[in-house]
N, C-alpha and C positions, 0 to 999 in steps of 0.2 A: 504494500500500500504506500502511496505517495506520502501520506501524512506520517507514517512511521519513519520514513526517510527524513522528513522535516524535523521530527523530534530527535533524531540522531545527529542533527546538524548538517545533513546533506541537503541544503536548501536548493541548490541548482538542480539536483536530481529530482527532488520533490516537485519543484516548479515545472520541470519538463514533463513529469509523469502526470500531474494533475492538470496543469494549464495547457499541456500539449496533448499527450496521448488520450486522456479522459475526455478532453474537449473534442478531439477528433471523432471519438465515438458518438458524442452528442450531435455533431455536425452530420455524421453518417445517418444517425437515427432520423433526424429531421428531413434529410434528403430522401431517405427511403420511404418516408410517409407521404411524399409528394408523388403524383402520377402524371407523367413519367418522372423518375428521379432526374433532377436538373443537373446541368453543368458537367464538368469534366469528371468522369468516374475515377480517375487516378489522382486527382487533386481537388477535393471538394471545397476547399476554402477559397479557391479562385472565384472572384466575383460574388462571393457569398453575400456581401452587403446589398447587392442589387437583387439577387435571387431570393434571399430569405431575410427580408428587413426585420421581421419580428425577432429572429435569432440574433441578428446584427445589433439590435437594441440592447440585448442582454450581454453583449461582449465585454463592456467595461466591468461588469461584475464577475464574469467568467474568466477574464484574463486581466486581473488587477496588477500583476507584476511580481517580481522576485520576492519581495518582503511580505506578500499577502496571499500566499498559497493556502493557508487554512480558510480564509474567506472565500477563495475560489472553490475550494472543495465543498463548502456549505452551499454556495451558489449553484454548483453543478448538481448536487443532490436535490436541491429545490427544483431546478430546471427539469431534471429527470422525473421527479414526482409530478410536476405540473403536466408533463406529457403522458402520464399514466403508466410510467415504468414501475414494475413491481420490484421493489428493493427489499431484500430479506431484512427483517427487523434487526437482526444481530449486526448486519453490515451497516445499516443506516445509523444505528446507535453508536457503532465504533467510529464512524466518520464524524458524527457530531461530538463525541467524546474527545477525539484527537484534534478536532478543529477548534 
């Protein structure tokens, strides 16, 4: 988990894991929910702001920067839940506890 890395002092690794890899999965989820899936299938962030303005509006919370990875993790969890993602209660609780 990215937040475990954060607590070990591995801030760069945590930021990349949460604000990079986890955000990529959210972008893919939103793209797959559209019919047909928009954009470049190999690089979904290209032109994201034009294709997915609702998601783009959330980006300042989802990608707040190096020092704010715990806040990004909370925002990602919230964004997933808003989209109806089923998050195992133990995982959700762990994210909130570590964030």
